[in-house]
PDB file of N, CA, C and O in Angstrom:
ATOM      1  N   MET A   1       0.909  -1.144  -0.062  1.00  0.00           N
ATOM      2  CA  MET A   1       0.019   0.079   0.030  1.00  0.00           C
ATOM      3  C   MET A   1       0.867   1.198   0.122  1.00  0.00           C
ATOM      4  O   MET A   1       1.653   1.440   1.038  1.00  0.00           O
ATOM      5  N   ALA A   2       0.582   2.091  -1.232  1.00  0.00           N
ATOM      6  CA  ALA A   2       1.515   3.429  -1.107  1.00  0.00           C
ATOM      7  C   ALA A   2       1.191   4.302   0.044  1.00  0.00           C
ATOM      8  O   ALA A   2       0.020   4.286   0.423  1.00  0.00           O
ATOM      9  N   GLN A   3       1.965   4.997   0.609  1.00  0.00           N
ATOM     10  CA  GLN A   3       1.900   5.908   1.865  1.00  0.00           C
ATOM     11  C   GLN A   3       1.943   7.236   1.189  1.00  0.00           C
ATOM     12  O   GLN A   3       2.635   7.420   0.187  1.00  0.00           O
ATOM     13  N   SER A   4       1.131   8.254   1.789  1.00  0.00           N
ATOM     14  CA  SER A   4       1.014   9.611   1.653  1.00  0.00           C
ATOM     15  C   SER A   4       1.223  10.260   2.964  1.00  0.00           C
ATOM     16  O   SER A   4       0.967   9.625   3.987  1.00  0.00           O
ATOM     17  N   THR A   5       1.706  11.578   3.024  1.00  0.00           N
ATOM     18  CA  THR A   5       1.917  12.326   3.992  1.00  0.00           C
ATOM     19  C   THR A   5       0.707  13.489   4.050  1.00  0.00           C
ATOM     20  O   THR A   5       0.187  13.966   3.042  1.00  0.00           O
ATOM     21  N   ILE A   6       0.378  13.833   5.366  1.00  0.00           N
ATOM     22  CA  ILE A   6      -0.773  15.014   5.422  1.00  0.00           C
ATOM     23  C   ILE A   6       0.033  15.985   6.402  1.00  0.00           C
ATOM     24  O   ILE A   6       0.374  15.542   7.499  1.00  0.00           O
ATOM     25  N   SER A   7       0.272  16.977   6.129  1.00  0.00           N
ATOM     26  CA  SER A   7       0.687  18.054   6.926  1.00  0.00           C
ATOM     27  C   SER A   7      -0.063  19.300   7.537  1.00  0.00           C
ATOM     28  O   SER A   7      -0.656  20.041   6.752  1.00  0.00           O
ATOM     29  N   ALA A   8      -0.074  19.529   8.648  1.00  0.00           N
ATOM     30  CA  ALA A   8      -1.021  20.366   9.278  1.00  0.00           C
ATOM     31  C   ALA A   8      -0.262  21.279  10.329  1.00  0.00           C
ATOM     32  O   ALA A   8       0.576  20.903  11.149  1.00  0.00           O
ATOM     33  N   ARG A   9      -0.727  22.524  10.127  1.00  0.00           N
ATOM     34  CA  ARG A   9      -0.033  23.563  11.109  1.00  0.00           C
ATOM     35  C   ARG A   9      -1.084  23.478  12.609  1.00  0.00           C
ATOM     36  O   ARG A   9      -2.307  23.549  12.485  1.00  0.00           O
ATOM     37  N   ILE A  10      -0.594  23.362  13.639  1.00  0.00           N
ATOM     38  CA  ILE A  10      -1.353  23.324  14.926  1.00  0.00           C
ATOM     39  C   ILE A  10      -0.538  24.101  16.047  1.00  0.00           C
ATOM     40  O   ILE A  10       0.684  24.179  15.920  1.00  0.00           O
ATOM     41  N   ASP A  11      -1.143  24.655  17.094  1.00  0.00           N
ATOM     42  CA  ASP A  11      -0.348  25.283  18.049  1.00  0.00           C
ATOM     43  C   ASP A  11       0.458  24.258  18.980  1.00  0.00           C
ATOM     44  O   ASP A  11       0.132  23.195  19.509  1.00  0.00           O
ATOM     45  N   SER A  12       1.613  24.989  18.965  1.00  0.00           N
ATOM     46  CA  SER A  12       2.658  24.121  19.784  1.00  0.00           C
ATOM     47  C   SER A  12       2.223  23.193  20.974  1.00  0.00           C
ATOM     48  O   SER A  12       2.382  21.986  21.157  1.00  0.00           O
ATOM     49  N   ASN A  13       1.600  24.209  21.743  1.00  0.00           N
ATOM     50  CA  ASN A  13       0.987  23.455  22.978  1.00  0.00           C
ATOM     51  C   ASN A  13      -0.078  22.386  22.863  1.00  0.00           C
ATOM     52  O   ASN A  13      -0.230  21.508  23.713  1.00  0.00           O
ATOM     53  N   ASP A  14      -0.772  22.500  21.819  1.00  0.00           N
ATOM     54  CA  ASP A  14      -1.729  21.567  21.380  1.00  0.00           C
ATOM     55  C   ASP A  14      -1.192  20.311  20.744  1.00  0.00           C
ATOM     56  O   ASP A  14      -1.766  19.224  20.813  1.00  0.00           O
ATOM     57  N   LYS A  15      -0.177  20.508  20.189  1.00  0.00           N
ATOM     58  CA  LYS A  15       0.727  19.255  19.636  1.00  0.00           C
ATOM     59  C   LYS A  15       1.507  18.704  20.743  1.00  0.00           C
ATOM     60  O   LYS A  15       1.655  17.489  20.617  1.00  0.00           O
ATOM     61  N   ALA A  16       1.980  19.131  21.645  1.00  0.00           N
ATOM     62  CA  ALA A  16       2.697  18.612  22.856  1.00  0.00           C
ATOM     63  C   ALA A  16       1.472  17.969  23.651  1.00  0.00           C
ATOM     64  O   ALA A  16       1.682  16.827  24.061  1.00  0.00           O
ATOM     65  N   ALA A  17       0.457  18.423  23.880  1.00  0.00           N
ATOM     66  CA  ALA A  17      -0.553  17.863  24.631  1.00  0.00           C
ATOM     67  C   ALA A  17      -1.254  16.606  23.997  1.00  0.00           C
ATOM     68  O   ALA A  17      -1.819  15.723  24.642  1.00  0.00           O
ATOM     69  N   PHE A  18      -1.122  16.671  22.586  1.00  0.00           N
ATOM     70  CA  PHE A  18      -1.604  15.439  21.741  1.00  0.00           C
ATOM     71  C   PHE A  18      -0.726  14.372  21.856  1.00  0.00           C
ATOM     72  O   PHE A  18      -1.046  13.260  22.274  1.00  0.00           O
ATOM     73  N   ASP A  19       0.558  14.758  21.428  1.00  0.00           N
ATOM     74  CA  ASP A  19       1.718  13.831  21.525  1.00  0.00           C
ATOM     75  C   ASP A  19       1.616  13.032  22.974  1.00  0.00           C
ATOM     76  O   ASP A  19       1.692  11.803  22.991  1.00  0.00           O
ATOM     77  N   LEU A  20       1.452  13.742  24.094  1.00  0.00           N
ATOM     78  CA  LEU A  20       1.529  13.041  25.162  1.00  0.00           C
ATOM     79  C   LEU A  20       0.219  12.256  25.550  1.00  0.00           C
ATOM     80  O   LEU A  20       0.409  11.243  26.224  1.00  0.00           O
ATOM     81  N   PHE A  21      -0.949  12.539  25.258  1.00  0.00           N
ATOM     82  CA  PHE A  21      -2.160  11.738  25.024  1.00  0.00           C
ATOM     83  C   PHE A  21      -1.904  10.468  24.291  1.00  0.00           C
ATOM     84  O   PHE A  21      -2.089   9.337  24.741  1.00  0.00           O
ATOM     85  N   CYS A  22      -1.408  10.819  22.981  1.00  0.00           N
ATOM     86  CA  CYS A  22      -1.000   9.667  22.215  1.00  0.00           C
ATOM     87  C   CYS A  22      -0.252   8.571  22.888  1.00  0.00           C
ATOM     88  O   CYS A  22      -0.591   7.388  22.851  1.00  0.00           O
ATOM     89  N   SER A  23       0.925   9.110  23.588  1.00  0.00           N
ATOM     90  CA  SER A  23       1.813   8.306  24.096  1.00  0.00           C
ATOM     91  C   SER A  23       1.226   7.446  25.442  1.00  0.00           C
ATOM     92  O   SER A  23       1.557   6.315  25.800  1.00  0.00           O
ATOM     93  N   ARG A  24       0.322   8.295  26.011  1.00  0.00           N
ATOM     94  CA  ARG A  24      -0.391   7.706  27.227  1.00  0.00           C
ATOM     95  C   ARG A  24      -1.244   6.503  26.961  1.00  0.00           C
ATOM     96  O   ARG A  24      -1.495   5.660  27.822  1.00  0.00           O
ATOM     97  N   VAL A  25      -1.757   6.458  25.499  1.00  0.00           N
ATOM     98  CA  VAL A  25      -2.751   5.252  25.356  1.00  0.00           C
ATOM     99  C   VAL A  25      -1.930   4.409  24.346  1.00  0.00           C
ATOM    100  O   VAL A  25      -2.574   3.597  23.680  1.00  0.00           O
ATOM    101  N   GLY A  26      -0.626   4.492  24.150  1.00  0.00           N
ATOM    102  CA  GLY A  26       0.413   3.590  23.696  1.00  0.00           C
ATOM    103  C   GLY A  26       0.454   3.561  22.241  1.00  0.00           C
ATOM    104  O   GLY A  26       0.773   2.574  21.578  1.00  0.00           O
ATOM    105  N   LEU A  27       0.092   4.768  21.753  1.00  0.00           N
ATOM    106  CA  LEU A  27       0.286   5.007  20.372  1.00  0.00           C
ATOM    107  C   LEU A  27       0.877   6.041  19.874  1.00  0.00           C
ATOM    108  O   LEU A  27       0.794   7.042  20.585  1.00  0.00           O
ATOM    109  N   ASN A  28       1.562   6.179  18.704  1.00  0.00           N
ATOM    110  CA  ASN A  28       2.163   7.166  18.413  1.00  0.00           C
ATOM    111  C   ASN A  28       1.033   8.306  17.593  1.00  0.00           C
ATOM    112  O   ASN A  28      -0.063   7.879  17.229  1.00  0.00           O
ATOM    113  N   THR A  29       1.400   9.678  17.370  1.00  0.00           N
ATOM    114  CA  THR A  29       0.647  10.309  16.802  1.00  0.00           C
ATOM    115  C   THR A  29       0.022  10.206  15.601  1.00  0.00           C
ATOM    116  O   THR A  29      -1.118  10.619  15.385  1.00  0.00           O
ATOM    117  N   SER A  30       0.928   9.517  14.588  1.00  0.00           N
ATOM    118  CA  SER A  30       0.765   9.253  13.339  1.00  0.00           C
ATOM    119  C   SER A  30      -0.483   8.069  13.331  1.00  0.00           C
ATOM    120  O   SER A  30      -1.418   8.124  12.532  1.00  0.00           O
ATOM    121  N   SER A  31      -0.361   7.214  14.150  1.00  0.00           N
ATOM    122  CA  SER A  31      -1.375   5.939  14.300  1.00  0.00           C
ATOM    123  C   SER A  31      -2.699   6.589  14.677  1.00  0.00           C
ATOM    124  O   SER A  31      -3.718   6.411  14.009  1.00  0.00           O
ATOM    125  N   VAL A  32      -2.651   7.385  15.820  1.00  0.00           N
ATOM    126  CA  VAL A  32      -3.897   8.101  16.243  1.00  0.00           C
ATOM    127  C   VAL A  32      -4.748   8.937  14.944  1.00  0.00           C
ATOM    128  O   VAL A  32      -5.964   8.905  14.754  1.00  0.00           O
ATOM    129  N   ILE A  33      -3.868   9.570  14.251  1.00  0.00           N
ATOM    130  CA  ILE A  33      -4.295  10.515  13.054  1.00  0.00           C
ATOM    131  C   ILE A  33      -4.830   9.310  12.048  1.00  0.00           C
ATOM    132  O   ILE A  33      -5.976   9.429  11.613  1.00  0.00           O
ATOM    133  N   ASN A  34      -4.187   8.361  11.729  1.00  0.00           N
ATOM    134  CA  ASN A  34      -4.627   7.302  10.814  1.00  0.00           C
ATOM    135  C   ASN A  34      -6.007   6.651  11.426  1.00  0.00           C
ATOM    136  O   ASN A  34      -6.904   6.360  10.634  1.00  0.00           O
ATOM    137  N   LEU A  35      -6.163   6.445  12.700  1.00  0.00           N
ATOM    138  CA  LEU A  35      -7.412   6.094  13.437  1.00  0.00           C
ATOM    139  C   LEU A  35      -8.562   7.183  12.717  1.00  0.00           C
ATOM    140  O   LEU A  35      -9.331   6.959  11.782  1.00  0.00           O
ATOM    141  N   PHE A  36      -8.410   8.168  13.348  1.00  0.00           N
ATOM    142  CA  PHE A  36      -9.313   9.279  12.893  1.00  0.00           C
ATOM    143  C   PHE A  36      -9.839   9.243  11.380  1.00  0.00           C
ATOM    144  O   PHE A  36     -11.039   9.356  11.127  1.00  0.00           O
ATOM    145  N   VAL A  37      -8.917   9.087  10.446  1.00  0.00           N
ATOM    146  CA  VAL A  37      -8.933   9.097   9.109  1.00  0.00           C
ATOM    147  C   VAL A  37      -9.839   7.780   8.667  1.00  0.00           C
ATOM    148  O   VAL A  37     -10.876   7.917   8.018  1.00  0.00           O
ATOM    149  N   LYS A  38      -9.393   6.640   9.040  1.00  0.00           N
ATOM    150  CA  LYS A  38     -10.205   5.468   8.909  1.00  0.00           C
ATOM    151  C   LYS A  38     -11.540   5.587   9.438  1.00  0.00           C
ATOM    152  O   LYS A  38     -12.457   5.091   8.783  1.00  0.00           O
ATOM    153  N   LYS A  39     -11.833   6.287  10.744  1.00  0.00           N
ATOM    154  CA  LYS A  39     -13.292   6.414  11.312  1.00  0.00           C
ATOM    155  C   LYS A  39     -14.108   7.307  10.277  1.00  0.00           C
ATOM    156  O   LYS A  39     -15.224   7.031   9.838  1.00  0.00           O
ATOM    157  N   VAL A  40     -13.487   8.217  10.027  1.00  0.00           N
ATOM    158  CA  VAL A  40     -14.136   9.362   9.074  1.00  0.00           C
ATOM    159  C   VAL A  40     -14.688   8.574   7.857  1.00  0.00           C
ATOM    160  O   VAL A  40     -15.895   8.555   7.618  1.00  0.00           O
ATOM    161  N   ILE A  41     -13.724   7.889   7.052  1.00  0.00           N
ATOM    162  CA  ILE A  41     -13.965   7.018   5.808  1.00  0.00           C
ATOM    163  C   ILE A  41     -15.159   5.915   6.168  1.00  0.00           C
ATOM    164  O   ILE A  41     -16.175   5.877   5.476  1.00  0.00           O
ATOM    165  N   SER A  42     -15.009   5.225   7.042  1.00  0.00           N
ATOM    166  CA  SER A  42     -15.884   4.016   7.384  1.00  0.00           C
ATOM    167  C   SER A  42     -17.320   4.720   7.818  1.00  0.00           C
ATOM    168  O   SER A  42     -18.289   4.047   7.468  1.00  0.00           O
ATOM    169  N   GLU A  43     -17.600   5.803   8.433  1.00  0.00           N
ATOM    170  CA  GLU A  43     -18.614   6.397   8.936  1.00  0.00           C
ATOM    171  C   GLU A  43     -19.256   7.413   7.905  1.00  0.00           C
ATOM    172  O   GLU A  43     -20.422   7.804   7.968  1.00  0.00           O
ATOM    173  N   ASN A  44     -18.288   7.801   6.903  1.00  0.00           N
ATOM    174  CA  ASN A  44     -18.730   8.937   6.013  1.00  0.00           C
ATOM    175  C   ASN A  44     -19.172  10.199   6.770  1.00  0.00           C
ATOM    176  O   ASN A  44     -20.133  10.830   6.330  1.00  0.00           O
ATOM    177  N   ARG A  45     -18.527  10.614   7.890  1.00  0.00           N
ATOM    178  CA  ARG A  45     -18.889  11.927   8.639  1.00  0.00           C
ATOM    179  C   ARG A  45     -17.609  12.207   9.568  1.00  0.00           C
ATOM    180  O   ARG A  45     -16.752  11.329   9.665  1.00  0.00           O
ATOM    181  N   ILE A  46     -17.497  13.239  10.147  1.00  0.00           N
ATOM    182  CA  ILE A  46     -16.844  13.629  11.219  1.00  0.00           C
ATOM    183  C   ILE A  46     -17.178  12.787  12.319  1.00  0.00           C
ATOM    184  O   ILE A  46     -18.375  12.916  12.576  1.00  0.00           O
ATOM    185  N   PRO A  47     -16.540  11.883  13.162  1.00  0.00           N
ATOM    186  CA  PRO A  47     -17.020  11.068  14.169  1.00  0.00           C
ATOM    187  C   PRO A  47     -17.167  11.967  15.718  1.00  0.00           C
ATOM    188  O   PRO A  47     -16.950  11.421  16.800  1.00  0.00           O
ATOM    189  N   PHE A  48     -17.515  13.216  15.596  1.00  0.00           N
ATOM    190  CA  PHE A  48     -17.936  13.952  16.473  1.00  0.00           C
ATOM    191  C   PHE A  48     -18.725  15.275  16.143  1.00  0.00           C
ATOM    192  O   PHE A  48     -18.560  15.788  15.036  1.00  0.00           O
ATOM    193  N   GLU A  49     -19.579  15.848  17.063  1.00  0.00           N
ATOM    194  CA  GLU A  49     -20.338  16.819  16.686  1.00  0.00           C
ATOM    195  C   GLU A  49     -19.537  18.019  16.401  1.00  0.00           C
ATOM    196  O   GLU A  49     -18.616  18.241  17.187  1.00  0.00           O
ATOM    197  N   VAL A  50     -19.730  18.900  15.344  1.00  0.00           N
ATOM    198  CA  VAL A  50     -19.006  20.099  15.027  1.00  0.00           C
ATOM    199  C   VAL A  50     -20.121  21.103  15.034  1.00  0.00           C
ATOM    200  O   VAL A  50     -20.982  20.950  14.168  1.00  0.00           O
ATOM    201  N   SER A  51     -20.249  22.138  15.897  1.00  0.00           N
ATOM    202  CA  SER A  51     -21.078  23.023  15.658  1.00  0.00           C
ATOM    203  C   SER A  51     -20.535  24.486  15.872  1.00  0.00           C
ATOM    204  O   SER A  51     -19.439  24.638  16.411  1.00  0.00           O
ATOM    205  N   ALA A  52     -21.382  25.707  15.406  1.00  0.00           N
ATOM    206  CA  ALA A  52     -20.826  26.986  15.919  1.00  0.00           C
ATOM    207  C   ALA A  52     -21.664  27.207  17.196  1.00  0.00           C
ATOM    208  O   ALA A  52     -22.681  26.614  17.554  1.00  0.00           O
ATOM    209  N   PRO A  53     -20.866  28.383  17.897  1.00  0.00           N
ATOM    210  CA  PRO A  53     -21.443  28.592  19.337  1.00  0.00           C
ATOM    211  C   PRO A  53     -22.748  29.295  18.770  1.00  0.00           C
ATOM    212  O   PRO A  53     -22.854  30.037  17.794  1.00  0.00           O
ATOM    213  N   THR A  54     -23.703  28.853  19.653  1.00  0.00           N
ATOM    214  CA  THR A  54     -25.057  29.741  19.712  1.00  0.00           C
ATOM    215  C   THR A  54     -25.061  31.060  20.275  1.00  0.00           C
ATOM    216  O   THR A  54     -25.149  31.238  21.490  1.00  0.00           O
ATOM    217  N   THR A  55     -24.958  32.105  19.339  1.00  0.00           N
ATOM    218  CA  THR A  55     -24.999  33.685  20.173  1.00  0.00           C
ATOM    219  C   THR A  55     -26.039  34.248  19.180  1.00  0.00           C
ATOM    220  O   THR A  55     -26.140  33.990  17.981  1.00  0.00           O
ATOM    221  N   ILE A  56     -26.696  34.969  19.844  1.00  0.00           N
ATOM    222  CA  ILE A  56     -27.613  35.823  19.173  1.00  0.00           C
ATOM    223  C   ILE A  56     -27.603  37.369  19.600  1.00  0.00           C
ATOM    224  O   ILE A  56     -27.392  37.639  20.782  1.00  0.00           O
ATOM    225  N   SER A  57     -27.828  38.391  18.664  1.00  0.00           N
ATOM    226  CA  SER A  57     -27.667  39.822  18.935  1.00  0.00           C
ATOM    227  C   SER A  57     -28.705  40.212  20.014  1.00  0.00           C
ATOM    228  O   SER A  57     -29.644  39.452  20.250  1.00  0.00           O
ATOM    229  N   LEU A  58     -28.601  41.009  20.462  1.00  0.00           N
ATOM    230  CA  LEU A  58     -29.364  41.764  21.520  1.00  0.00           C
ATOM    231  C   LEU A  58     -30.842  42.097  20.684  1.00  0.00           C
ATOM    232  O   LEU A  58     -31.906  41.785  21.221  1.00  0.00           O
ATOM    233  N   GLU A  59     -30.822  42.651  19.543  1.00  0.00           N
ATOM    234  CA  GLU A  59     -32.084  42.694  18.712  1.00  0.00           C
ATOM    235  C   GLU A  59     -32.787  41.423  18.547  1.00  0.00           C
ATOM    236  O   GLU A  59     -34.013  41.320  18.586  1.00  0.00           O
ATOM    237  N   GLU A  60     -31.859  40.330  18.337  1.00  0.00           N
ATOM    238  CA  GLU A  60     -32.570  39.182  17.905  1.00  0.00           C
ATOM    239  C   GLU A  60     -33.334  38.801  19.433  1.00  0.00           C
ATOM    240  O   GLU A  60     -34.547  38.595  19.422  1.00  0.00           O
ATOM    241  N   GLY A  61     -32.685  38.732  20.530  1.00  0.00           N
ATOM    242  CA  GLY A  61     -33.312  38.353  21.743  1.00  0.00           C
ATOM    243  C   GLY A  61     -34.522  39.102  21.863  1.00  0.00           C
ATOM    244  O   GLY A  61     -35.601  38.559  22.100  1.00  0.00           O
ATOM    245  N   ARG A  62     -34.358  40.482  21.688  1.00  0.00           N
ATOM    246  CA  ARG A  62     -35.690  41.136  22.158  1.00  0.00           C
ATOM    247  C   ARG A  62     -36.933  40.966  21.086  1.00  0.00           C
ATOM    248  O   ARG A  62     -38.096  41.144  21.447  1.00  0.00           O
ATOM    249  N   ASN A  63     -36.591  40.616  19.770  1.00  0.00           N
ATOM    250  CA  ASN A  63     -37.469  40.219  19.124  1.00  0.00           C
ATOM    251  C   ASN A  63     -38.206  38.896  19.362  1.00  0.00           C
ATOM    252  O   ASN A  63     -39.401  38.731  19.115  1.00  0.00           O
ATOM    253  N   ALA A  64     -37.236  37.812  19.953  1.00  0.00           N
ATOM    254  CA  ALA A  64     -37.779  36.495  20.544  1.00  0.00           C
ATOM    255  C   ALA A  64     -38.686  37.119  21.586  1.00  0.00           C
ATOM    256  O   ALA A  64     -39.850  36.720  21.570  1.00  0.00           O
ATOM    257  N   PHE A  65     -38.377  37.967  22.425  1.00  0.00           N
ATOM    258  CA  PHE A  65     -38.945  38.038  23.766  1.00  0.00           C
ATOM    259  C   PHE A  65     -40.271  38.874  23.331  1.00  0.00           C
ATOM    260  O   PHE A  65     -41.188  38.844  24.152  1.00  0.00           O
ATOM    261  N   TYR A  66     -40.469  39.569  22.211  1.00  0.00           N
ATOM    262  CA  TYR A  66     -41.573  40.128  22.022  1.00  0.00           C
ATOM    263  C   TYR A  66     -42.515  39.265  21.299  1.00  0.00           C
ATOM    264  O   TYR A  66     -43.730  39.413  21.435  1.00  0.00           O
ATOM    265  N   ARG A  67     -41.912  38.207  20.396  1.00  0.00           N
ATOM    266  CA  ARG A  67     -42.835  37.091  19.809  1.00  0.00           C
ATOM    267  C   ARG A  67     -43.389  36.427  20.710  1.00  0.00           C
ATOM    268  O   ARG A  67     -44.565  36.085  20.586  1.00  0.00           O
ATOM    269  N   LEU A  68     -42.552  36.062  21.956  1.00  0.00           N
ATOM    270  CA  LEU A  68     -43.264  35.230  22.968  1.00  0.00           C
ATOM    271  C   LEU A  68     -44.355  35.901  23.804  1.00  0.00           C
ATOM    272  O   LEU A  68     -45.327  35.336  24.305  1.00  0.00           O
ATOM    273  N   ARG A  69     -44.039  37.194  23.874  1.00  0.00           N
ATOM    274  CA  ARG A  69     -44.966  37.959  24.784  1.00  0.00           C
ATOM    275  C   ARG A  69     -46.323  37.995  23.800  1.00  0.00           C
ATOM    276  O   ARG A  69     -47.419  37.730  24.294  1.00  0.00           O
ATOM    277  N   GLU A  70     -46.216  38.275  22.640  1.00  0.00           N
ATOM    278  CA  GLU A  70     -47.500  38.368  21.826  1.00  0.00           C
ATOM    279  C   GLU A  70     -48.213  37.157  21.905  1.00  0.00           C
ATOM    280  O   GLU A  70     -49.444  37.126  21.911  1.00  0.00           O
ATOM    281  N   GLU A  71     -47.351  35.954  21.978  1.00  0.00           N
ATOM    282  CA  GLU A  71     -47.872  34.636  21.692  1.00  0.00           C
ATOM    283  C   GLU A  71     -48.864  34.337  23.052  1.00  0.00           C
ATOM    284  O   GLU A  71     -49.998  33.866  22.959  1.00  0.00           O
ATOM    285  N   ALA A  72     -48.205  34.705  24.317  1.00  0.00           N
ATOM    286  CA  ALA A  72     -48.620  34.693  25.538  1.00  0.00           C
ATOM    287  C   ALA A  72     -50.030  35.390  25.648  1.00  0.00           C
ATOM    288  O   ALA A  72     -50.927  34.823  26.272  1.00  0.00           O
ATOM    289  N   LYS A  73     -50.237  36.621  25.042  1.00  0.00           N
ATOM    290  CA  LYS A  73     -51.133  37.335  24.912  1.00  0.00           C
ATOM    291  C   LYS A  73     -52.459  36.889  24.158  1.00  0.00           C
ATOM    292  O   LYS A  73     -53.601  37.021  24.598  1.00  0.00           O
ATOM    293  N   GLU A  74     -52.078  36.316  22.896  1.00  0.00           N
ATOM    294  CA  GLU A  74     -52.871  35.534  22.233  1.00  0.00           C
ATOM    295  C   GLU A  74     -53.538  34.462  22.847  1.00  0.00           C
ATOM    296  O   GLU A  74     -54.714  34.185  22.611  1.00  0.00           O
ATOM    297  N   ASN A  75     -52.714  33.768  23.738  1.00  0.00           N
ATOM    298  CA  ASN A  75     -53.164  32.565  24.530  1.00  0.00           C
ATOM    299  C   ASN A  75     -53.681  32.746  26.000  1.00  0.00           C
ATOM    300  O   ASN A  75     -53.794  31.924  26.910  1.00  0.00           O
ATOM    301  N   GLY A  76     -53.963  34.113  25.936  1.00  0.00           N
ATOM    302  CA  GLY A  76     -54.530  34.578  27.447  1.00  0.00           C
ATOM    303  C   GLY A  76     -53.850  34.277  28.480  1.00  0.00           C
ATOM    304  O   GLY A  76     -54.380  33.992  29.554  1.00  0.00           O
ATOM    305  N   LEU A  77     -52.541  34.305  28.274  1.00  0.00           N
ATOM    306  CA  LEU A  77     -51.321  33.922  29.416  1.00  0.00           C
ATOM    307  C   LEU A  77     -50.503  35.148  29.983  1.00  0.00           C
ATOM    308  O   LEU A  77     -49.670  35.058  30.884  1.00  0.00           O
ATOM    309  N   GLN A  78     -50.833  36.211  29.377  1.00  0.00           N
ATOM    310  CA  GLN A  78     -50.057  37.540  29.605  1.00  0.00           C
ATOM    311  C   GLN A  78     -50.231  37.831  31.177  1.00  0.00           C
ATOM    312  O   GLN A  78     -49.219  38.186  31.782  1.00  0.00           O
ATOM    313  N   ASP A  79     -51.388  37.712  31.853  1.00  0.00           N
ATOM    314  CA  ASP A  79     -51.613  37.875  33.142  1.00  0.00           C
ATOM    315  C   ASP A  79     -51.133  37.068  34.132  1.00  0.00           C
ATOM    316  O   ASP A  79     -51.377  37.324  35.311  1.00  0.00           O
ATOM    317  N   MET A  80     -50.427  36.046  33.775  1.00  0.00           N
ATOM    318  CA  MET A  80     -50.151  34.979  34.678  1.00  0.00           C
ATOM    319  C   MET A  80     -49.247  35.587  35.949  1.00  0.00           C
ATOM    320  O   MET A  80     -48.404  36.456  35.724  1.00  0.00           O
ATOM    321  N   THR A  81     -49.459  35.112  37.195  1.00  0.00           N
ATOM    322  CA  THR A  81     -48.402  35.507  38.358  1.00  0.00           C
ATOM    323  C   THR A  81     -47.234  34.568  38.130  1.00  0.00           C
ATOM    324  O   THR A  81     -47.097  33.575  37.416  1.00  0.00           O
ATOM    325  N   LEU A  82     -46.385  35.253  39.030  1.00  0.00           N
ATOM    326  CA  LEU A  82     -44.994  34.546  39.031  1.00  0.00           C
ATOM    327  C   LEU A  82     -45.227  33.198  39.732  1.00  0.00           C
ATOM    328  O   LEU A  82     -44.546  32.213  39.448  1.00  0.00           O
ATOM    329  N   ASP A  83     -46.278  33.173  40.725  1.00  0.00           N
ATOM    330  CA  ASP A  83     -46.612  31.627  41.144  1.00  0.00           C
ATOM    331  C   ASP A  83     -47.031  30.842  40.061  1.00  0.00           C
ATOM    332  O   ASP A  83     -46.451  29.783  39.820  1.00  0.00           O
ATOM    333  N   GLU A  84     -47.916  31.213  39.418  1.00  0.00           N
ATOM    334  CA  GLU A  84     -48.557  30.406  38.103  1.00  0.00           C
ATOM    335  C   GLU A  84     -47.552  30.050  37.083  1.00  0.00           C
ATOM    336  O   GLU A  84     -47.616  28.992  36.456  1.00  0.00           O
ATOM    337  N   ILE A  85     -46.602  30.952  36.910  1.00  0.00           N
ATOM    338  CA  ILE A  85     -45.581  30.701  36.070  1.00  0.00           C
ATOM    339  C   ILE A  85     -44.627  29.419  36.470  1.00  0.00           C
ATOM    340  O   ILE A  85     -44.316  28.454  35.772  1.00  0.00           O
ATOM    341  N   ASN A  86     -44.260  29.740  37.854  1.00  0.00           N
ATOM    342  CA  ASN A  86     -43.317  28.689  38.332  1.00  0.00           C
ATOM    343  C   ASN A  86     -43.921  27.393  38.597  1.00  0.00           C
ATOM    344  O   ASN A  86     -43.236  26.388  38.783  1.00  0.00           O
ATOM    345  N   ALA A  87     -45.490  27.396  38.623  1.00  0.00           N
ATOM    346  CA  ALA A  87     -45.991  26.120  38.730  1.00  0.00           C
ATOM    347  C   ALA A  87     -46.068  25.492  37.305  1.00  0.00           C
ATOM    348  O   ALA A  87     -46.002  24.272  37.156  1.00  0.00           O
ATOM    349  N   GLU A  88     -46.197  26.285  36.350  1.00  0.00           N
ATOM    350  CA  GLU A  88     -46.116  25.634  34.865  1.00  0.00           C
ATOM    351  C   GLU A  88     -44.736  25.154  34.629  1.00  0.00           C
ATOM    352  O   GLU A  88     -44.576  24.175  33.900  1.00  0.00           O
ATOM    353  N   ILE A  89     -43.738  25.741  35.168  1.00  0.00           N
ATOM    354  CA  ILE A  89     -42.269  25.251  34.992  1.00  0.00           C
ATOM    355  C   ILE A  89     -42.048  24.006  35.629  1.00  0.00           C
ATOM    356  O   ILE A  89     -41.426  23.086  35.098  1.00  0.00           O
ATOM    357  N   ALA A  90     -42.531  23.965  36.722  1.00  0.00           N
ATOM    358  CA  ALA A  90     -42.615  22.633  37.764  1.00  0.00           C
ATOM    359  C   ALA A  90     -43.424  21.725  37.032  1.00  0.00           C
ATOM    360  O   ALA A  90     -43.012  20.568  36.960  1.00  0.00           O
ATOM    361  N   ALA A  91     -44.331  21.974  36.560  1.00  0.00           N
ATOM    362  CA  ALA A  91     -45.307  21.041  35.913  1.00  0.00           C
ATOM    363  C   ALA A  91     -44.506  20.179  34.695  1.00  0.00           C
ATOM    364  O   ALA A  91     -44.441  18.959  34.545  1.00  0.00           O
ATOM    365  N   ALA A  92     -43.910  21.287  33.869  1.00  0.00           N
ATOM    366  CA  ALA A  92     -43.238  20.929  32.777  1.00  0.00           C
ATOM    367  C   ALA A  92     -41.975  20.237  32.980  1.00  0.00           C
ATOM    368  O   ALA A  92     -41.589  19.535  32.046  1.00  0.00           O
ATOM    369  N   ARG A  93     -41.219  20.310  34.093  1.00  0.00           N
ATOM    370  CA  ARG A  93     -40.187  19.655  34.613  1.00  0.00           C
ATOM    371  C   ARG A  93     -40.561  18.202  35.032  1.00  0.00           C
ATOM    372  O   ARG A  93     -39.794  17.253  34.869  1.00  0.00           O
ATOM    373  N   ALA A  94     -41.565  18.124  35.481  1.00  0.00           N
ATOM    374  CA  ALA A  94     -42.243  16.884  36.022  1.00  0.00           C
ATOM    375  C   ALA A  94     -42.674  15.841  34.970  1.00  0.00           C
ATOM    376  O   ALA A  94     -42.856  14.649  35.222  1.00  0.00           O
ATOM    377  N   GLY A  95     -42.818  16.430  33.748  1.00  0.00           N
ATOM    378  CA  GLY A  95     -43.176  15.790  32.681  1.00  0.00           C
ATOM    379  C   GLY A  95     -44.876  15.804  32.547  1.00  0.00           C
ATOM    380  O   GLY A  95     -45.466  14.980  31.847  1.00  0.00           O
ATOM    381  N   LYS A  96     -45.507  16.770  33.255  1.00  0.00           N
ATOM    382  CA  LYS A  96     -46.946  16.850  32.905  1.00  0.00           C
ATOM    383  C   LYS A  96     -47.400  17.661  32.086  1.00  0.00           C
ATOM    384  O   LYS A  96     -48.605  17.678  31.838  1.00  0.00           O
TER     385      LYS A  96
END
C-alpha cells in the first residue's frame, strides 16, 4: 500500500498535549491520526459533533421576547402571576 503524508499546522502547546495523550494510550501521533481518518471514511462523517457557538444579538433576543409576549397574549397567558409561571415550569419539568 502506497503511503502519503498529511501536513497540518497546529498550536505548539496543542501538539505537545496531543503527543502526550497518544503516548499515554500506547500509540504514536501518526497512528492516532490514521485511526481518525479510517473512522471518518468508514462512517462517512466526522465522528464527533461540529457546531458553531449559539450566540444571538441583542436585537434578536428582544425580537424573540416580543414574539413570546405576543403569543402569551394571544393564548390569554399575559396576566399569569409569578407563582402560576413557576407552577407551569415545575409541571413541565415533572413531565406533566
